[in-house]
N, C-alpha and C positions, 0 to 999 in steps of 0.2 A: 503494500500500499505505500504511494507516496505523501509523501506530509509537507507541504510546501513550508517554504520559511513565512514566519510573523512578519509583524510588524519591523522598521526600520533599528525602533530602538531593542530588539531581539536581535537583532543583525549584529547590531554595533557591541551587544554583550556579549556575544559567542565569539565576536572577530578578537572583541581584548581578550577572551578568556584564553583563544588559541595561542593567541600573542604570549601571551604572561605561557603558556605551558612552553611554545616551541622557545623564546624566549629572543628571539627577533619578532619585528614589525614584518607583516604581510604586505605589500605591494598590492594595489589593486589591479595590476594586471595578473599578481601571481593569485589574487582571491577569490577562491573559487564561491566562494559563499554567495559572490555578486550575480553567480551565472544559475543560480538556482540548485544548489546542492540540498538537500533535503536536511530536517534535523534527524532524521535516522541515520542518514550516512555522517553527519557532523558529530552525533554522539560517537559513531564506529572512530572517528579520528580521535577523540577524546578517549574513549578504551582505552586505545593501540598509543597514544601519546603518555597520556597520565602518569599510569604505569612506570614508563620510561624516565619522564623527564624528574618522577619523585626518588629512581634507584640512582638518579643521575648525583641529585642532591646527596641521597646517601652514603653515594659514594665517598665525594667528594669530602663529606663530614667524615666518613671512616678510614679516611686517606692515612692521616696522622696517627691514630691510632695502631694502622697497620703497619706503619713505621715504626713505632713504640712498639710491638707484636714481636717486630724482626729483632728489634735485641733486645727482648725475653729471650727469644727463644736461641741467639748464638751466647748469651748469659750462660744458659739451661746446658747447653752442650759445651760449652770450656768447662761446667762443673758445679755451675751456682746451684741455688735451688728457689725458687719463689712459689707462693701457696697460691696456692686457686682465688682463695679469698681477696686476693688487691691486681690490680692490674697498671699498667705505667700509662700514661698519656695526657693528650693536650685537649680537653675540653672548651670547650668554644666560648671565646673571652679570656680563659684565662691561660695562666704558665704550665709548660708541663709539670707533671707529678703524678704520685702513688695514688691510686684512687679504690674504695671498695670494689668488689663487683656485685652484682644487684644476681644472687639473692642472698645474699651472704650475712653474717655479723664476725666482729672480729672476738674471738674468743684473749682472753691475758691470761698467759704463764707466767710463774715464777721462774724468772730466770736460772736458783737451783737444782730444779725441775729437769733431770736426766732427759727425760722424754717429751718436752717442752717444745713444739714445735712453732720455730719461727716463721718470720713474715718471710724475712729473704736469709739465704745463708749464701756468706763468702767466699769458698774454697782460698786453703790458704796461697793456693797458686795463682789466684786473683787479685793478693792482697798486694798493687805494685807498692813497693821500697825502694830504695836507694840500691840495696844489698844487690837485688834484681836487675833493676837497672842497669850496676854498674857491671852487668854480666858479658851485658852490649860488649864489643870492640870498640866500636866507634865512640862511645862516650866515654870509658875510658880513656881513650886518647884524649880525647875534647879536652877530659879533668885535667889529665897532662899538661894540655897550655894553661891551664888555670894557675895564680895564685893560690896557695891551703889556704888561707881565710875566704877564698868564693868558693867552692869545692863544696856546699852545701849540698844536705841531701835535696832540698827542694830545687837548684841548680840542676844536682843529677838526673832527676826525675824532671826536670825541663828537656833535658838535653834527650831524654828516652823518648819521651812523648814526640821530640821535635824531628828525628830520626826515624823511629817506629812511622810517622805520618810520612815523611820522604820516601821508605819504603815502597807504600799503598798496598797493592793486590799480595802483598809477599809478606807485610806485618799480621803476624797470630794475635793485635791487636787493634785489627783495621776496625772490628767488628763495635770495640768501644771509642776508635775515634774518632767514630766518623758519626756516635751520637754526641759529640763533643759540643757546642758551641763552636762556631767559628770564627767569632767576633766577642769582643768584652765588652765592660761598662763600670771597672771598678778605674781606678787612680789613674791605673797601665795608658786606659783609652780617654783620659782629660782632652778636648781640646784646649788652644790657646788662650780660648777666649775665658775659658775655667780656670785654668794655670793662671790665667792676668787675676782674677776675681778673689781667688784665693792664695797670695801675696802678701804675706806675711802669716798664714797659717798652719800652724804643725799639719795639716796634711797637707797644705802646698807645697811646703817643703819636705815632704814626707812621697808624695809624688816624683819630683822634680829629681829628688836621689834618688831613686828608684830607677828613673830612667836614664841617671847617667850610670849609675851601676848596671842596668840592660847592655847598656850602650858598648862598657868595657869590656864587659862578658862577649858581646857578640862577636869584638874588634877581637877577642884573643882565640876564639873557636872558628870564624869565619871557613879561613881559607884551608883549617882541616877538614871544615865540613863539608862545601863544596867539591874538593877534591876527592874526597874519600863516594861526592854525591856521581861525579863523573865517573869513577870508577864504579857505579854500579850501571854506569851506560844509560844515564838519567841527562836530556838535556835540561833539565830546569834547576834553580839554586835555591840555598835557603837564602831568605833574607832577613833584614832583623826585622819584621815585621809579623815575621815567621819564628823569630825566639822569642819576642815579643808577647805570643797569642802563647806559645807553650806555658812562660812563665806565668801569665794570667791565668791557666788553668790550674795550675799547681799552686797559685795564691789565691785562689777560692775556690778552690774543691781540695786539698789535701789535709788529711786529717791529722792529729796526733795520738797514733796508738797509745800513750799513756794516759788520753781527756775522755775516753768514752765515759760510761753513762753508770755505768755498774760492771766493771771488767772480773772477771772469772778465772779471768787467769796467774797463774806465778812468773813475772817477766823474767827471773832468774832461774826458772827451773829448768833441766835438762830436755833437751828436744825444744824448746822453744822454736820456732824459725824465724826469726823477726829483732830477734836479741841485736843488741846494738842498733837498732833504727827507732825513728818516732814515726818521721812523717810517713803519710804513706797514702794513693790513691785506691779508693774503693770503688770499683765500679757496681755499677744501681745506688749503694748506700749515696753516691751524689745525687741521685735522683731526687731525694726528697727533697723539699722545700721545708721553711723555717719555718717555727711556729711558737711564739714565748712560751708557749702555754701547750706545750708536745703531744701527741696521742701514740708515739712509739718510742723506743730506746732503741742502743747496741752496743753490744758488750765483744768483747776479744774474747775469745775460748782459747783453750790450753794447745790445741792443734794448732794453733795462728790462722782458725779463720775466725771471720765475724756476723753475727749472728741480728737480725733487728726483730724484737718483737714489739706485742700490743702493749699500751703500757697501762697494766689494771683499772684507771682513774678514768682513762679513755675509754674501754673496752664497749660499755655500758651506753657512753656519746658517738660512740661509731656505728650503730645500729642503721643497716640499711634503710632508706626508702621506700618502698615498695614500686612508688611512681616514678623514682629518679638514678637510673641506671645507674650513674656516678655521682650519690649527694655527698658522701662523706669522705677529704680529701684524709691520708694518712700524714704527720709530719713528725719532723724532726725538730730536737733545736738544735742550735749553730753553736748555744753557749753567748755567756753575759757578757756581751762588747758596747765599747763605747761607740757613740757616733762617728765619731772619725775614724773608727776600724770599721764597722758597716761599708763607709763611702769609700775605705780604702781598698776594702781587699773585694766587695762585693760592687760595690756604685748602687745603692741603695741603702735605704732608713727602713726598719721595721716599724709601724706602726706605733705609735705609748711605748718606744725604749725606756725604761728605766733606768738603764744603767747609762752615765752617759761620766763624763773624763777629759781632763785637758793633757795630753802627752808631752813631757821636754824630752828632748836628746840629748844624749849626755855630748859634749864636746871634746872630741880626742884632739891636743893639740903636739904637735912636734912636725919632724918630718915625715915624708911617704913612710920608707920603712918604719922609723918609730910608731906609726899610728897600726902603721900592722901589726907588728908585737902588741900591741896595744890592742888590741882588736883579737886578736887570740887569746892573751892573759884573760878578758869578757868571758870568751867563750868554752875557756879548760873552767874555769870558775861557776858558769850558767850564771851567770848575769847578763841582763841585759841591759844595751845601751840604750832602752828608751824607759821613764818614770812616767810612772800614772796618777796624775792626781787628779783624785776626785772632789766632780762637786757637788757641793751640799746641801745645793741645790735640786737636784734629780737623783743623786743617791740613796740608794734605798738605807745608809749609814748616816745618811742626813738628816 
């Protein structure tokens, strides 16, 4: 049965609907509606177009989730373990983070329980320390070009990231490096206007000093790195921007193995694989976002692995909303830091940060060689060159 099109208003409404579904304007010459297409024919068009249009939108929304799932699969293939209760994704309008899957709820388990199932378990083989990074021949060679005071754990880790990224598909760490941000927002990425605005402040001084240090370090290793790259039959080069990127990743993502929330390991025990190391990069742990009141905590285990558990106080709060597939984000605490540290390391300030302090940097006088010796003394005595003066108006003890 032929059903003629109705009024012009009805025609126009259908055109608008079709244009919305197709995603482009229909030209008069292309608009079959003006040539007597029946409502039934238009309905058939809608039946075929609507699912494909919705599927397209759904695919676009799931594209980011798929990329995060590929990281999780690679992490598990490398020996890691992830609970089916959580997933790594980037919801619309949000940053990448760890969320609860529907229809699960998180249950907390005391760290003392031997059978406690963590949300994430990072095996010792994936805990990237300076000792592990130093097994790379090119990293060791670069460290030999640096002054002793510059060959810190953070520098060794940065050199490792830098060279592994240059290996591209040949690197066993490619799955992790590909998941890292391509640029940063910390003090290393402050623009000239930012530096000018921060003149005379501890943050501005620290940012300028760090950039000078990185430029000096890069100058020491640039030739060695690019000669190595040529030996790998690569036409590319490793620039200062590449070294700055690696340093930013370590600055913003490396953690101290001795500062975990509730460690269950004796660091002096025989067989502990990270003996002598403090700084480490932990794949997957660094995907958790910060919250002053966290819903999860992490521990170092006696076998060198790292586990992430749900906090007992937060487990009930993290129950899933049946109407929201990703209603609760699981967060860790990055620790209590003053505003200057947040901006220096991460480039952002958490809301309502109650921990604030004013850093004072100890000035070492003397010739360059004498200053280097003094720095070594400070390192051997485990004394920082920075003194934090708490602001009584914002500190907890004020």
